[in-house]
C-alpha positions as CSV (number, residue, x, y, z in Angstrom):
1,M,104.9,101.1,130.5
2,A,104.8,100.2,126.7
3,D,102.4,97.8,125.2
4,R,102.7,95.7,122.0
5,N,100.3,96.0,119.1
6,F,99.5,93.3,116.6
7,T,102.7,94.2,114.7
8,G,104.7,93.1,117.7
9,K,106.4,96.5,118.1
10,K,106.4,98.4,121.3
11,E,104.4,101.6,121.5
12,G,104.4,104.4,124.1
13,K,101.1,105.2,125.9
14,T,101.1,108.8,124.6
15,G,101.7,107.9,121.0
16,G,99.1,105.1,121.1
17,E,96.5,107.5,122.5
18,K,97.1,110.0,119.8
19,R,96.6,107.4,117.1
20,Y,93.4,106.2,118.7
21,R,92.1,109.7,118.8
22,A,93.0,110.0,115.1
23,G,91.0,106.8,114.5
24,W,87.9,108.3,116.1
25,F,88.4,111.4,114.1
26,L,88.4,109.4,110.8
27,V,85.3,107.5,111.8
28,A,83.5,110.8,112.7
29,A,84.8,112.5,109.5
30,D,83.3,109.6,107.4
31,F,79.9,110.2,108.9
32,F,80.0,114.0,108.6
33,L,81.3,113.7,105.0
34,L,78.1,111.9,104.2
35,L,76.1,114.7,105.8
36,L,78.1,117.3,104.0
37,S,77.2,115.6,100.7
38,L,73.6,116.4,101.3
39,A,74.4,120.1,100.7
40,L,75.4,119.4,97.1
41,P,72.4,118.2,95.1
42,Q,74.7,117.0,92.3
43,V,76.6,114.7,94.7
44,R,73.5,113.3,96.5
45,P,73.0,110.3,94.1
46,L,76.7,109.4,94.7
47,I,76.4,109.3,98.5
48,P,76.7,105.5,98.6
49,T,80.0,105.8,96.7
50,V,81.2,108.5,99.0
51,G,80.5,106.2,101.9
52,L,82.4,103.3,100.2
53,V,85.4,105.5,99.5
54,G,85.4,106.6,103.2
55,N,85.3,103.0,104.3
56,M,88.3,102.2,102.1
57,L,90.4,105.1,103.5
58,I,89.5,104.1,107.1
59,S,90.3,100.5,106.4
60,L,93.9,101.5,105.5
61,W,94.1,103.1,108.9
62,L,92.6,100.1,110.7
63,A,94.9,97.7,108.8
64,W,98.0,99.8,109.9
65,E,96.8,99.8,113.5
66,A,95.9,96.1,113.5
67,F,98.7,94.6,111.4
68,G,101.4,97.1,110.7
69,V,102.8,97.8,107.2
70,K,104.2,94.4,106.2
71,K,101.2,92.4,107.1
72,S,98.8,95.0,105.6
73,L,100.7,94.9,102.3
74,S,100.6,91.1,102.4
75,L,96.8,91.2,102.9
76,L,96.5,93.8,100.1
77,G,98.6,91.6,97.7
78,I,96.6,88.4,98.5
79,S,93.3,90.2,98.2
80,F,94.3,91.8,94.9
81,V,95.5,88.6,93.3
82,V,92.6,86.4,94.4
83,T,90.1,89.1,93.4
84,M,91.6,89.6,89.9
85,V,91.7,85.9,89.3
86,L,88.1,85.2,90.5
87,E,86.5,88.2,88.9
88,N,88.1,87.7,85.5
89,L,87.2,84.0,85.7
90,S,83.6,84.8,86.5
91,M,83.3,87.3,83.7
92,A,84.5,84.7,81.3
93,T,82.7,81.6,82.7
94,G,80.1,82.7,85.2
95,F,82.0,81.1,88.2
96,P,81.8,82.0,91.0
97,Y,79.8,85.3,90.9
98,G,77.6,84.6,87.8
99,V,77.9,86.5,84.6
100,F,78.4,90.3,84.9
101,E,80.1,93.3,83.3
102,H,82.0,96.2,84.8
103,F,81.6,99.8,83.8
104,L,83.8,101.5,86.3
105,P,86.4,103.9,84.8
106,G,90.2,103.5,85.2
107,P,92.9,100.9,84.3
108,K,92.0,97.3,84.2
109,L,93.7,93.9,84.6
110,G,92.0,91.7,82.0
111,T,88.4,92.9,82.2
112,V,88.3,93.9,85.8
113,P,89.0,97.5,87.0
114,L,92.0,97.6,89.4
115,V,90.0,99.6,92.0
116,I,87.9,96.4,92.7
117,G,91.0,94.8,94.3
118,F,91.0,97.7,96.9
119,V,87.3,97.3,97.5
120,Y,87.8,93.7,98.5
121,F,90.8,94.7,100.8
122,N,88.5,97.1,102.6
123,Y,86.0,94.4,103.3
124,C,88.7,91.9,104.3
125,V,90.2,94.3,106.9
126,I,86.8,95.3,108.5
127,G,85.6,91.7,108.6
128,W,88.8,90.3,110.0
129,I,89.0,92.8,112.8
130,F,85.4,92.2,113.8
131,A,86.1,88.4,113.7
132,D,89.2,88.7,115.8
133,L,87.3,90.8,118.3
134,L,84.9,87.9,118.8
135,I,87.3,85.0,119.0
136,G,90.8,86.5,119.3
137,D,91.2,85.4,122.9
138,I,89.9,81.9,122.4
139,P,92.7,79.2,122.7
140,G,93.6,77.2,119.7
141,D,95.3,78.3,116.5
142,R,93.0,76.2,114.3
143,V,89.9,78.0,115.8
144,K,91.4,81.4,114.8
145,A,92.8,80.2,111.5
146,L,89.4,79.0,110.3
147,G,87.0,81.0,112.5
148,R,88.3,84.5,111.6
149,P,88.1,83.9,107.8
150,A,84.7,82.4,108.1
151,I,83.2,85.1,110.3
152,A,84.9,87.9,108.3
153,A,83.6,86.4,105.0
154,F,80.0,86.8,106.1
155,V,80.6,90.3,107.5
156,G,82.3,91.5,104.3
157,A,79.6,89.8,102.0
158,A,76.9,91.5,104.0
159,M,78.5,94.9,103.5
160,D,78.7,94.3,99.8
161,A,75.1,93.2,99.7
162,L,74.1,96.6,100.9
163,Y,76.0,98.3,98.1
164,D,75.6,95.9,95.2
165,P,72.1,96.7,94.0
166,I,72.8,100.4,94.3
167,G,76.0,100.2,92.4
168,S,74.3,98.0,89.7
169,L,70.8,99.6,89.3
170,L,71.2,103.2,90.4
171,L,74.9,104.0,89.7
172,K,75.3,101.7,86.7
173,Q,78.8,100.7,87.8
174,W,78.2,97.1,86.8
175,Q,75.4,94.9,85.6
176,Y,74.1,91.3,85.7
177,P,72.8,90.4,82.2
178,E,70.8,87.4,83.5
179,G,69.3,89.5,86.4
180,G,68.6,88.3,89.9
181,G,66.0,88.3,92.7
182,F,67.7,90.9,94.9
183,F,67.0,94.0,92.8
184,G,68.7,92.4,89.9
185,V,71.6,90.9,91.9
186,P,71.8,87.1,91.7
187,L,72.3,84.8,94.7
188,R,75.5,83.5,93.1
189,N,77.1,86.9,93.5
190,T,76.9,86.6,97.3
191,A,78.2,83.0,97.1
192,G,81.2,84.3,95.1
193,W,81.9,87.0,97.7
194,L,81.9,84.5,100.5
195,L,84.3,82.3,98.6
196,N,86.6,85.2,97.7
197,L,86.8,86.6,101.2
198,F,87.2,83.3,102.9
199,L,89.9,82.1,100.5
200,T,91.8,85.5,100.8
201,L,91.7,85.5,104.6
202,L,92.6,81.9,104.9
203,L,95.8,82.6,102.9
204,F,96.3,85.6,105.1
205,E,96.2,83.4,108.2
206,L,99.2,81.5,106.8
207,V,101.0,84.9,106.6
208,L,100.1,85.6,110.2
209,A,101.3,82.2,111.3
210,A,104.7,82.9,109.7
211,F,104.8,86.2,111.6
212,Q,103.7,84.5,114.8
213,K,107.1,82.7,114.9
214,Q,108.8,86.1,115.0
215,F,106.3,87.8,117.4
216,P,105.0,84.9,119.7
217,K,102.5,87.1,121.6
218,P,101.2,89.9,119.3
219,H,98.1,90.7,121.3
220,C,99.3,90.3,124.9
221,G,95.7,89.6,125.8
222,K,94.5,93.2,125.3
223,V,92.1,94.8,123.0
224,K,92.7,98.2,121.5
225,P,90.2,101.0,120.6
226,F,90.5,100.3,116.9
227,Y,88.3,97.2,117.5
228,L,85.5,99.5,118.8
229,Q,86.1,102.0,116.0
230,N,85.7,99.1,113.5
231,S,82.3,98.2,115.0
232,V,81.1,101.8,114.8
233,L,82.2,101.8,111.2
234,L,79.9,98.8,110.6
235,L,77.0,100.7,112.2
236,I,77.5,103.6,109.7
237,Q,77.1,101.3,106.7
238,P,73.3,101.7,106.1
239,V,73.5,105.5,106.5
240,P,74.1,106.3,102.8
241,A,71.1,104.3,101.6
242,F,69.0,105.8,104.3
243,L,70.0,109.4,103.3
244,C,69.2,108.6,99.7
245,F,65.8,107.1,100.7
246,L,64.9,110.3,102.5
247,L,66.2,112.8,100.0
248,L,66.2,111.5,96.5
249,P,63.1,111.5,94.3
250,D,61.7,108.2,93.3
251,E,62.3,106.8,89.8
252,T,61.9,103.6,88.0
253,V,65.0,101.6,87.4
254,A,65.4,98.4,85.4
255,S,67.8,95.5,85.3
256,C,69.3,94.1,82.1
257,A,66.7,91.4,82.3
258,G,64.0,94.1,81.9
259,V,62.6,93.9,85.5
260,E,61.7,97.2,86.9
261,W,61.8,98.5,90.5
262,S,61.2,101.7,92.5
263,S,64.5,103.4,93.5
264,T,62.9,104.5,96.7
265,A,61.9,100.9,97.5
266,L,65.4,99.7,96.8
267,Q,66.9,102.3,99.2
268,E,64.3,101.6,101.8
269,T,65.0,97.8,101.6
270,V,68.7,98.3,101.9
271,S,68.2,100.7,104.8
272,V,66.1,98.1,106.7
273,L,68.5,95.3,106.1
274,G,71.4,97.5,106.9
275,L,69.9,98.6,110.2
276,L,69.1,95.0,111.3
277,I,72.4,93.4,110.1
278,M,74.9,96.1,110.8
279,G,73.1,97.2,114.0
280,S,73.5,93.6,115.2
281,Y,77.2,93.5,114.3
282,F,77.7,96.8,116.2
283,A,75.8,95.6,119.3
284,V,77.7,92.3,119.4
285,G,81.1,94.0,118.7
286,A,80.6,96.8,121.3
287,L,79.5,94.3,124.0
288,R,82.4,92.0,123.2
289,Y,84.9,94.9,123.2
290,Y,83.9,96.0,126.7
291,Q,83.8,92.4,127.9
292,R,87.3,91.6,126.7
293,K,88.5,95.0,127.9
294,N,87.3,94.3,131.4
295,L,88.7,90.8,131.6
296,K,91.7,90.5,133.9
């Protein structure tokens, strides 16, 4: 018998199983790609970026599984527009992230590299799927329309918090001229991420509401393996920082404000926070997945 995924389209059991196995392959490949990077000394400092790129590729898969092509493109478009507006606004005025500068290569829209829009999309997808796993079977459209963006915003902002000081201090991909308490990253940056992700996903909920009229029962009360794959992907988040902590030599790094830190201390702090935060997300997500899976 055929099920319906979130796109509202029917899928055969065999085809669905093949895709879910492919999803597990991508998650495993992301982890082993990080381990493979250890064999190349010149790549080791870039392990966090390798992990971020792996997340972005898997999020494309997860978006296709959860939303289908049309909704995924809608989320990508909303995320890109909101991100470009807020990031350019912040670089000009300091709102909402604080004052900062980008040094990533590639084409830009205004003063913001285009790749940043795809980074936000990655966090939106992973955060939304986790949030939907938690509350997707709770009655009430308003609960979902507000609850999913709120939960997803905190999940995505936490993922960014693990990468931001590394990207700023160690990889020199951006900088905060006024500095900040979290290894040179200001608190306002996290507030900006929360605003961006919440606003993006709130607009996306309007898109989902429009599609809901066409596909009245997209979930059919079932959870799919991509929910669990998403939770495992969250668990992998602190791995790049932990590998760098174990293998890279310590060096002194300084923010634009002239404050100095130990690179090893930075990686260790990110590893501890990542283990506690992402480990909690994984535990809650895995338990919720099996709870919903076994509900009749």
